[in-house]
C-alpha positions as CSV (number, residue, x, y, z in Angstrom):
1,M,154.1,19.6,26.2
2,D,157.3,19.2,28.1
3,I,157.7,19.3,31.9
4,N,158.5,23.0,32.0
5,E,155.4,23.9,30.1
6,L,153.3,21.7,32.4
7,L,154.8,23.3,35.5
8,A,154.2,26.7,34.1
9,L,150.6,25.9,33.4
10,I,150.1,24.5,36.9
11,F,151.8,27.6,38.4
12,I,149.4,29.9,36.4
13,I,146.4,27.9,37.5
14,V,147.5,28.1,41.2
15,V,148.1,31.8,40.8
16,I,144.7,32.4,39.2
17,A,143.0,30.2,41.9
18,F,144.7,32.2,44.6
19,A,143.8,35.5,43.0
20,V,140.1,34.4,42.8
21,W,140.2,33.2,46.4
22,L,141.9,36.5,47.6
23,Y,139.4,38.6,45.7
24,K,136.4,36.9,47.2
25,R,137.9,37.1,50.6
26,L,138.6,40.8,50.4
27,H,135.5,41.8,48.5
28,K,132.7,40.5,50.6
29,P,129.3,42.1,49.9
30,D,127.7,44.4,52.4
31,I,125.9,41.7,54.4
32,T,123.5,44.2,55.9
33,K,121.8,44.1,52.5
34,L,121.4,40.3,52.6
35,Y,118.3,40.4,54.9
36,N,114.6,40.8,54.3
37,A,112.1,42.2,56.8
38,K,109.4,39.8,58.1
39,T,106.5,39.9,60.4
40,I,107.1,39.1,64.0
41,L,104.3,36.6,64.2
42,T,103.4,33.8,61.9
43,D,99.8,33.8,60.5
44,R,98.8,31.3,63.1
45,E,100.4,33.2,66.0
46,Y,98.7,36.4,64.8
47,E,95.3,34.8,64.6
48,F,95.8,33.5,68.2
49,Y,97.0,37.0,69.3
50,T,93.8,38.6,67.9
51,R,91.7,36.2,70.0
52,L,94.0,36.6,73.1
53,K,93.9,40.4,73.0
54,P,90.3,40.9,74.2
55,L,90.8,38.4,77.0
56,A,94.0,40.2,78.1
57,D,92.2,43.5,77.9
58,Q,89.4,42.1,80.1
59,Y,91.9,41.4,82.8
60,G,94.0,44.5,82.3
61,L,97.0,42.6,81.0
62,N,99.5,43.4,78.4
63,I,100.7,40.9,75.8
64,Y,104.4,40.5,74.9
65,T,105.3,38.3,72.0
66,K,108.4,36.1,71.3
67,V,109.9,36.7,74.7
68,R,113.4,35.3,74.9
69,L,113.8,32.7,77.6
70,A,117.1,34.4,78.7
71,D,115.1,37.6,79.3
72,L,112.9,35.7,81.8
73,I,115.5,33.6,83.6
74,E,119.2,33.4,84.1
75,P,121.6,30.8,85.3
76,K,122.7,31.0,88.9
77,P,126.0,32.9,89.2
78,K,129.2,31.3,88.1
79,E,130.5,31.2,91.6
80,E,127.9,28.6,92.6
81,N,127.2,27.2,89.2
82,P,130.1,25.6,87.3
83,Y,127.8,24.9,84.4
84,W,126.9,28.6,83.9
85,M,127.8,28.7,80.2
86,E,126.0,25.4,79.4
87,C,123.0,26.7,81.2
88,F,123.0,30.0,79.4
89,N,123.5,28.2,76.0
90,K,120.4,26.1,76.7
91,I,118.2,29.3,77.0
92,K,119.8,32.0,74.9
93,A,118.1,31.1,71.6
94,K,114.7,29.9,72.9
95,H,111.7,32.0,73.2
96,I,108.2,31.8,74.6
97,D,105.4,32.7,72.2
98,F,103.4,35.0,74.5
99,A,103.7,36.5,77.9
100,L,100.8,38.1,79.8
101,A,102.0,40.9,82.2
102,D,100.5,43.6,84.3
103,D,101.2,47.3,83.9
104,E,104.3,47.0,86.0
105,T,105.5,44.3,83.5
106,C,105.3,41.5,86.1
107,I,104.6,38.3,84.3
108,V,101.2,36.7,85.1
109,A,101.5,33.8,82.7
110,L,103.5,32.6,79.8
111,I,101.8,30.9,76.8
112,E,103.2,28.5,74.3
113,L,101.1,28.0,71.2
114,D,101.8,24.3,70.3
115,D,101.2,22.5,67.1
116,T,101.8,19.0,65.7
117,S,105.6,19.7,65.6
118,H,105.6,19.4,69.4
119,A,105.2,15.6,69.0
120,R,108.7,15.3,67.4
121,A,111.3,13.9,69.7
122,D,113.5,17.0,69.5
123,R,110.6,19.2,70.4
124,V,109.4,17.0,73.2
125,E,112.9,17.2,74.7
126,R,112.9,21.0,74.3
127,D,109.4,21.4,75.8
128,D,110.3,19.2,78.7
129,F,113.3,21.3,79.4
130,V,111.4,24.6,79.1
131,N,108.5,23.3,81.3
132,A,110.9,22.2,84.0
133,V,113.1,25.4,84.0
134,L,110.1,27.7,84.1
135,E,108.5,25.7,86.9
136,N,111.7,25.7,88.8
137,T,111.9,29.5,88.5
138,G,108.3,30.1,89.5
139,Y,106.7,30.9,86.2
140,T,103.3,29.6,85.1
141,L,103.5,28.2,81.5
142,L,100.2,27.5,79.8
143,R,100.3,25.3,76.7
144,T,97.5,25.5,74.1
145,Y,96.8,24.3,70.6
146,G,94.9,27.6,70.1
147,D,92.0,27.3,72.5
148,L,91.7,30.1,75.1
149,D,89.9,27.9,77.6
150,V,93.1,27.0,79.6
151,I,94.1,30.7,79.7
152,E,90.7,32.0,80.7
153,E,90.5,29.3,83.4
154,Y,93.8,30.3,84.8
155,L,93.1,34.0,84.8
156,K,89.8,33.6,86.7
């Protein structure tokens, strides 16, 4: 094979590679069909919910699940908070497992259903942040490994 044939072969390979790349780029699948439905609660969360519901009913409270932290709190305005975006980024993708609220949707207590993963360093750091920011904004956060005792004691 001489140099011209080699160059022609390389050129053909490059053209084919470019054509494949272009085809893939222009013919993306409908990504709306790349999702599966799932339940909002894990089995453990649902089991806890079924035990929490009668207690909430007893006190005339509603239960909200998977409440986004950014729906409970917000960073102070940009004019007085140069770290607004950093603050928002810290809360935008975090959620609280359960919220107990009255009929006017005023939060009475927030509940985190902890498990052994909360002993991991990254979870401890996350939990410390969540605990502090909720305390600083006036919310009550109750942590439990599944027992209702701490919640019932708080509601009395």
